[in-house]
C-alpha positions as CSV (number, residue, x, y, z in Angstrom):
1,X,44.8,17.0,127.0
2,X,48.7,16.4,126.4
3,X,50.4,19.2,123.3
4,X,53.2,19.2,121.5
5,X,55.2,22.7,123.1
6,X,58.1,24.5,120.4
7,X,56.3,23.5,117.4
8,X,58.9,24.9,114.5
9,X,56.1,25.9,111.8
10,X,59.0,26.1,109.1
11,X,59.4,22.5,109.8
12,X,56.0,21.6,109.5
13,X,55.5,23.5,106.1
14,X,54.6,21.0,103.4
15,X,53.0,18.3,101.9
16,X,50.8,15.9,104.8
17,X,49.0,13.3,103.9
18,X,46.3,11.5,105.9
19,X,46.7,8.6,106.9
20,X,43.9,7.3,109.1
21,X,41.5,10.1,110.6
22,X,38.5,9.9,112.9
23,X,35.7,10.7,110.3
24,X,35.0,14.3,110.8
25,X,31.3,15.7,108.9
26,X,33.2,18.6,107.1
27,X,35.2,15.6,105.5
28,X,33.6,13.2,102.3
29,X,32.8,10.1,103.9
30,X,34.7,7.9,100.6
31,X,37.4,10.7,99.8
32,X,40.8,9.0,98.7
33,X,45.0,10.0,98.4
34,X,43.3,13.1,101.4
35,X,46.4,15.6,101.7
36,X,47.3,18.8,103.2
37,X,49.5,21.4,102.2
38,X,50.3,23.9,104.2
39,X,52.1,27.2,103.7
40,X,53.4,29.6,106.0
41,X,52.7,33.4,105.2
42,X,54.5,36.6,105.3
43,X,53.9,37.4,108.9
44,X,55.7,33.7,109.4
45,X,52.6,33.3,112.1
46,X,50.2,32.6,110.5
47,X,49.3,29.7,107.2
48,X,47.2,29.3,104.4
49,X,46.0,25.2,104.5
50,X,44.8,23.7,101.6
51,X,42.7,20.2,102.3
52,X,42.5,18.0,99.4
53,X,41.2,14.9,98.4
54,X,40.2,12.4,96.0
55,X,36.6,10.6,95.4
56,X,37.7,7.0,94.7
57,X,36.2,7.7,90.7
58,X,39.0,10.5,90.3
59,X,37.0,13.5,91.0
60,X,39.0,16.4,93.4
61,X,37.2,18.6,96.2
62,X,39.2,21.1,98.0
63,X,39.1,23.5,100.1
64,X,41.4,26.4,101.7
65,X,42.2,28.2,104.9
66,X,44.3,29.3,107.2
67,X,46.0,28.7,110.4
68,X,47.3,30.0,113.3
69,X,48.2,30.0,116.7
70,X,45.1,30.0,119.7
71,X,47.1,32.1,122.0
72,X,50.1,33.9,120.2
73,X,51.9,34.0,123.4
74,X,51.9,30.6,124.3
75,X,54.7,27.7,123.1
76,X,51.8,25.2,122.9
77,X,51.2,23.6,119.4
78,X,47.1,24.8,119.6
79,X,46.0,26.0,116.4
80,X,42.6,27.4,115.0
81,X,41.7,26.9,111.6
82,X,39.4,29.2,109.1
83,X,38.0,27.4,106.6
84,X,35.2,29.6,104.5
85,X,32.2,27.4,103.9
86,X,31.1,26.2,101.0
87,X,34.5,26.2,99.3
88,X,32.9,27.4,95.7
89,X,30.6,30.1,97.0
90,X,32.3,30.8,100.7
91,X,29.6,32.7,102.5
92,X,30.2,32.0,106.5
93,X,33.1,30.7,108.3
94,X,33.5,27.6,109.3
95,X,36.0,27.2,112.7
96,X,38.1,24.6,114.0
97,X,40.3,22.8,116.8
98,X,43.8,21.4,115.4
99,X,45.8,20.4,118.0
100,X,49.3,18.4,117.7
101,X,49.9,16.4,120.3
102,X,52.8,14.5,118.5
103,X,54.7,15.1,115.9
104,X,58.3,13.5,115.9
105,X,61.7,14.8,115.6
106,X,62.4,14.7,111.9
107,X,58.4,16.3,111.2
108,X,57.8,12.9,109.4
109,X,54.3,11.7,111.1
110,X,52.1,13.7,113.2
111,X,49.1,13.2,115.6
112,X,47.3,15.8,115.6
113,X,43.3,16.8,117.7
114,X,40.5,18.3,118.7
115,X,40.0,19.4,122.7
116,X,36.5,17.8,122.2
117,X,38.1,14.2,121.2
118,X,35.8,13.9,118.2
119,X,37.9,14.4,115.2
120,X,41.8,13.6,114.9
121,X,43.7,13.0,112.1
122,X,47.8,10.5,111.6
123,X,49.4,13.0,108.9
124,X,52.3,10.8,107.8
125,X,55.3,13.0,104.9
126,X,54.8,9.8,102.7
127,X,51.2,8.5,101.6
128,X,52.4,5.2,103.4
129,X,52.9,4.5,107.7
130,X,55.4,2.1,109.1
131,X,52.3,0.2,110.8
132,X,54.0,0.2,114.2
133,X,54.8,3.9,114.1
134,X,50.9,3.9,113.5
135,X,50.0,1.5,116.0
136,X,52.3,3.6,118.4
137,X,50.3,6.6,117.3
138,X,46.5,5.7,118.1
139,X,47.9,4.6,121.1
140,X,49.0,7.5,122.0
141,X,45.0,8.8,121.2
142,X,43.9,6.3,122.9
143,X,45.4,7.5,125.9
144,X,44.6,10.7,125.5
145,X,41.4,9.3,125.8
146,X,40.3,9.5,122.4
147,X,37.4,6.6,121.4
148,X,40.5,4.6,118.8
149,X,38.2,2.0,117.2
150,X,36.5,5.7,115.3
151,X,39.9,5.4,113.6
152,X,39.7,4.6,109.8
153,X,42.8,4.6,107.5
154,X,42.7,6.0,104.6
155,X,43.0,4.3,100.7
156,X,46.0,5.9,98.9
157,X,46.7,4.9,95.4
158,X,50.0,4.3,93.5
159,X,51.2,6.7,92.5
160,X,49.6,9.6,94.5
161,X,47.2,12.0,92.0
């Protein structure tokens, strides 16, 4: 699987909206307005992760984690994320792969995957993405071996919460 190289983590920080995904067992099935906020930690190599989603009736759910490079010496954008679950009373860590498969030059949209090809996310700095770009990202996912029939778009309200 081809992974981006030389990603500038400082540029990657900030708010990203989930445009579409292959549903993950760790995400609510009816989540709307899903987004993630990344903030770089003082060491400049790890980042805080805040995932937020809302139910259709407006209840917010969130989970926090920490992301770091799988191999600090590699230039590939292969990250690991550690979440403590359950989020309201952390008991045990859950680790996941977070590979940046595609990122545009302006850090405006991204395709995120995992080596298992069971989870996939299309992210954007806005809560909507041009349909042609969306189709291009879905095609990239298919080219990498993902079952893109499982990709579902995330609903977003206007304005976002």
